[in-house]
C-alpha positions in Angstrom: -41.6 -69.9 22.8 -38.7 -68.6 21.7 -39.4 -66.5 18.3 -37.1 -67.7 15.4 -34.7 -65.5 14.0 -34.7 -63.1 11.2 -33.2 -64.3 7.9 -30.9 -62.1 6.4 -31.9 -59.1 4.8 -34.9 -59.4 6.7 -34.7 -55.7 8.0 -33.9 -54.0 4.8 -36.4 -55.5 2.7 -39.0 -54.0 5.6 -37.1 -50.4 5.5 -37.7 -50.8 1.4 -41.1 -51.5 2.0 -41.5 -49.0 4.5 -39.9 -46.3 2.7 -42.1 -47.3 -0.1 -45.3 -47.3 1.4 -44.7 -43.8 1.9 -43.7 -42.5 -1.6 -46.4 -40.3 -2.3 -45.2 -38.3 1.2 -41.3 -38.4 0.1 -42.1 -37.3 -3.8 -44.3 -35.2 -2.9 -42.0 -32.8 -0.4 -38.8 -33.8 -2.8 -40.7 -32.6 -5.5 -41.7 -29.6 -3.4 -37.6 -28.3 -2.5 -36.9 -29.3 -6.2 -39.5 -26.7 -7.2 -38.4 -24.5 -4.5 -34.7 -24.4 -5.6 -35.6 -23.6 -9.2 -37.4 -21.0 -8.5 -34.9 -19.4 -5.9 -31.8 -20.5 -8.6 -33.8 -18.1 -10.9 -35.0 -15.3 -8.6 -31.1 -14.7 -7.0 -29.8 -12.0 -8.1 -27.0 -13.1 -10.7 -23.4 -11.6 -10.0 -20.4 -11.4 -12.1 -17.0 -11.8 -11.1 -13.6 -9.7 -12.2 -10.3 -9.3 -10.7 -7.0 -7.9 -10.3 -3.8 -9.2 -10.1 -1.2 -7.0 -8.5 2.1 -7.1 -7.0 4.0 -4.5 -4.4 7.0 -2.9 -5.4 10.4 -3.3 -3.0 10.6 0.2 -2.8 8.4 3.5 -2.0 10.9 6.3 -2.2 12.4 7.2 -5.6 15.0 9.6 -4.1 16.2 6.2 -2.4 15.8 4.2 -5.9 17.3 6.6 -8.3 19.4 9.5 -6.4 20.9 7.7 -3.9 24.7 6.9 -4.6 24.6 3.7 -2.0 21.8 1.8 -3.2 21.0 -1.5 -1.8 18.8 -4.3 -3.3 15.5 -3.0 -1.6 16.1 0.4 -3.5 15.4 -1.3 -6.8 12.5 0.4 -8.1 11.6 -2.8 -10.9 12.1 -5.5 -8.4 9.1 -6.9 -6.8 7.8 -6.8 -3.1 8.2 -9.7 -0.4 5.7 -10.7 2.1 5.7 -7.7 4.4 5.5 -5.5 1.4 1.9 -7.2 -0.1 0.5 -7.4 3.6 1.4 -2.9 3.5 -0.1 -3.5 0.3 -3.2 -5.5 1.6 -3.8 -2.9 4.7 -3.8 -0.1 2.0 -6.8 -1.9 0.1 -8.5 -2.2 3.5 -8.2 1.4 4.4 -11.6 3.4 4.8 -10.0 6.1 2.3 -9.9 3.2 -0.7 -13.7 2.3 0.6 -15.2 5.7 0.7 -13.2 6.8 -2.8 -14.7 3.7 -4.3 -18.1 4.1 -2.9 -18.8 7.7 -4.0 -17.1 7.3 -7.3 -19.9 3.9 -8.3 -22.9 4.8 -5.5 -22.6 1.8 -3.8 -25.2 2.7 -2.0 -27.8 2.2 -4.8 -25.9 -0.1 -5.7 -26.5 -2.3 -2.3 -29.8 -0.8 -1.6 -28.3 1.1 1.5 -31.0 3.6 2.7 -28.6 6.8 2.4 -30.6 8.2 5.3 -30.3 5.6 7.4 -28.5 5.1 11.2 -26.7 2.2 10.4 -25.4 3.2 6.6 -21.6 3.2 7.2 -21.7 -0.3 9.1 -24.1 -1.8 6.6 -22.0 -0.5 3.7 -18.9 -1.7 5.4 -20.4 -5.5 5.3 -21.9 -4.9 1.6 -18.9 -3.8 0.4 -16.7 -7.1 2.4 -19.2 -9.5 1.2 -18.7 -8.3 -2.7 -15.4 -7.0 -2.7 -12.7 -9.3 -1.3 -8.7 -8.7 -0.9 -6.6 -11.7 -1.0 -2.8 -12.4 -0.5 -2.1 -15.6 -2.8 0.4 -18.2 -2.7 2.7 -16.1 -5.6 3.2 -13.2 -2.8 0.8 -11.2 -4.8 -2.4 -9.4 -4.0 -5.7 -10.1 -5.7 -8.7 -8.1 -5.6 -12.1 -9.9 -6.5 -15.2 -7.9 -7.3 -18.7 -9.9 -7.5 -21.1 -7.3 -9.3 -24.8 -7.5 -11.1 -23.2 -5.3 -13.7 -20.2 -7.2 -15.5 -18.4 -3.8 -16.8 -18.8 -2.4 -13.2 -17.4 -5.3 -11.7 -14.7 -4.5 -14.0 -14.5 -0.5 -13.1 -14.7 -1.3 -9.6 -11.3 -3.9 -9.7 -9.8 -1.7 -12.3 -10.4 1.9 -9.8 -9.4 0.2 -6.7 -6.0 -0.6 -8.1 -5.2 2.5 -9.4 -6.8 4.1 -6.2 -3.3 2.2 -4.6 -1.1 5.1 -5.7 -3.3 7.9 -5.1 -4.0 6.7 -1.6 -0.2 6.2 -0.6 0.8 9.4 -1.7 -1.6 11.0 -0.5 -0.9 9.7 2.8 3.5 9.8 2.7 2.9 13.6 0.8 2.2 15.8 4.2 5.9 13.4 5.6 7.6 14.7 2.6 6.4 18.2 2.2 8.0 18.9 5.8 10.7 16.5 5.5 11.4 19.0 1.9 10.5 22.0 3.9 12.5 21.4 7.1 15.8 20.3 4.5 15.0 23.8 2.1 15.1 26.1 5.7 18.7 25.2 6.5 19.9 25.2 2.9 18.8 28.8 3.0 19.7 29.6 6.4 23.6 28.0 5.4 23.4 29.3 2.3 23.2 32.7 3.8 25.6 32.2 6.8 28.2 31.5 3.5 27.4 34.9 1.7 28.4 36.6 5.8 31.5 34.6 5.7 32.2 35.7 1.9 31.6 39.4 2.4 33.6 39.1 5.7 37.0 37.3 3.7 36.3 40.1 0.9 36.8 42.8 3.4 39.9 40.5 4.5 41.3 40.6 1.4 40.9 44.1 0.8 43.1 44.5 3.7 45.9 42.5 3.0 45.3 38.9 3.9 44.4 37.0 0.9 45.9 33.2 1.9 47.7 33.6 5.3 49.5 30.4 5.3 51.0 31.2 1.5 51.7 35.0 2.7 53.5 34.1 5.7 55.6 31.7 3.9 56.9 34.0 1.2 56.8 37.0 3.2 59.6 34.9 5.5 61.1 33.6 2.5 61.5 37.9 1.2 61.8 39.5 4.5 65.2 36.6 4.7 66.5 37.5 1.3 66.0 41.6 2.2 67.9 41.2 5.6 70.5 39.2 3.5 71.1 42.4 1.2 70.6 44.8 4.0 67.0 46.4 2.0 65.9 48.9 4.9 63.3 49.7 3.0 61.8 45.9 1.8 62.7 44.8 5.4 60.2 47.7 6.9 57.7 47.1 4.4 57.7 43.2 4.8 57.5 43.7 8.5 54.0 46.1 8.1 52.6 43.2 5.8 54.0 40.9 9.0 51.5 43.4 11.3 48.4 43.1 9.2 48.8 39.3 9.1 49.4 39.5 12.7 46.2 41.6 13.5 43.6 39.7 10.7 45.5 36.1 9.7 43.5 34.4 12.8 40.6 35.4 11.5 41.3 34.8 7.8 42.2 31.3 9.0 39.3 30.5 11.5 36.9 31.7 8.8 38.6 30.0 6.0 38.3 27.1 8.0 34.7 27.5 8.6 33.6 28.6 5.1 35.4 25.3 3.8 33.2 22.9 6.1 29.7 25.1 5.8 30.4 24.9 1.7 31.2 20.6 1.8 27.8 20.9 4.4 25.7 22.7 2.0 26.8 20.6 -0.8 25.0 17.5 1.8 21.8 19.4 2.1 21.4 20.3 -1.3 21.5 16.6 -2.2 18.9 15.8 0.5 17.1 18.7 -0.6 16.9 17.5 -4.0 16.5 14.0 -2.9 13.1 15.3 -0.6 12.2 17.5 -3.7 12.0 14.1 -6.0 10.0 12.2 -3.2 7.6 14.8 -3.2 6.8 15.1 -6.9 7.5 11.6 -7.6 4.4 9.8 -9.4 6.4 6.7 -8.8 3.6 3.4 -8.7 3.9 1.5 -5.7 2.4 -1.9 -7.0 3.0 -3.8 -10.2 -0.3 -4.7 -12.2 -0.5 -8.5 -13.7 -4.1 -8.4 -15.0 -6.6 -5.8 -15.5 -10.0 -6.5 -14.8 -11.8 -7.4 -17.9 -15.8 -7.7 -18.1 -17.2 -11.6 -17.6 -19.1 -12.7 -19.9 -20.2 -15.3 -17.7 -22.0 -15.3 -14.5 -20.1 -16.4 -11.0 -23.2 -16.9 -8.6 -25.5 -18.4 -8.4 -24.6 -21.6 -9.8 -27.9 -22.6 -10.6 -27.9 -26.7 -11.0 -25.9 -27.1 -7.3 -28.6 -25.0 -5.9 -31.4 -27.5 -7.4 -29.7 -30.3 -6.3 -28.8 -29.2 -2.7 -32.7 -28.7 -2.2 -33.5 -31.9 -3.7 -31.1 -33.4 -1.2 -32.3 -31.2 1.5 -36.0 -31.9 0.8 -35.0 -35.6 0.7 -33.8 -35.5 3.9 -36.7 -33.3 5.3 -39.1 -36.1 4.0 -36.8 -38.7 5.6 -37.0 -37.0 8.9 -40.5 -36.0 9.2 -41.1 -40.0 8.7 -39.2 -40.9 11.5 -40.7 -38.3 13.8 -44.0 -39.8 12.3 -43.1 -43.4 13.3 -41.6 -41.8 16.7 -44.6 -40.1 17.5 -47.0 -43.2 17.0 -44.8 -45.6 19.4 -45.5 -42.7 22.1 -48.7 -42.4 21.8 -49.3 -46.8 21.4 -46.7 -47.0 24.9 
């Protein structure tokens, strides 16, 4: 004999009765989860968020921006950087120098409860630093420095200190290269100045011998010699012939020195301009970023969100209670079978 089909809604009605019969277990586990969630929400150390928003500068060379006559669009000290500049700024923020300076300044090992004599203290510090301090590239091509800390004032101080260290670390990285460039150009300038002084001394000796300006003197002597020949002035002719002998003897050296002195003086002018640019880069304190917002101490905690923790704990406990009931019923069926 076939069993009569059940009316619609019978299965759902049986499920409600099934859960109602075990309501004490469900309510008990859910209530236990809620209590645990409330306890966890109040036991978790609250963290406060502070952040700094900054844009990278498009140029990092003061000499190119201010002293170079042939400047381009990327040499404007007031222009904001692009995506590539932001990525460079992020790499600077992720550097070990920034992390070490921040850790030493604010004693982060003590803040994050890391054993300073531990075997893996640097790895633990790096992980804690990564969990509490984040650097993010935004859709506006800016860089966000976000700090989470139990002390709102310290969170703001750390964020502002990191922003300030960008310029310091960048300068420390570039100072070695700038110093070597300055010393190289300065050495060349001094060597060239010594050569020019030596050539000037040689020119002075030639002038004392009677060679003042080879081309002009040759032209004038030819003119005066022609006039003396026309007049038949033998004394003047003999005098100009003697002067021509001096020009013939020292004129070539004079022309060579004159041309070389002109070229070296022009080269010295270019090198002095480069030396001025190298000195400007060496002494520059030009900021490498534009700070839009400096961090302020937060007046409201950012973590944990207590109601969310309690809600998640309650829902998880309810699901756990249902899972236990399902497992219990399946175990009964297996034993019966």
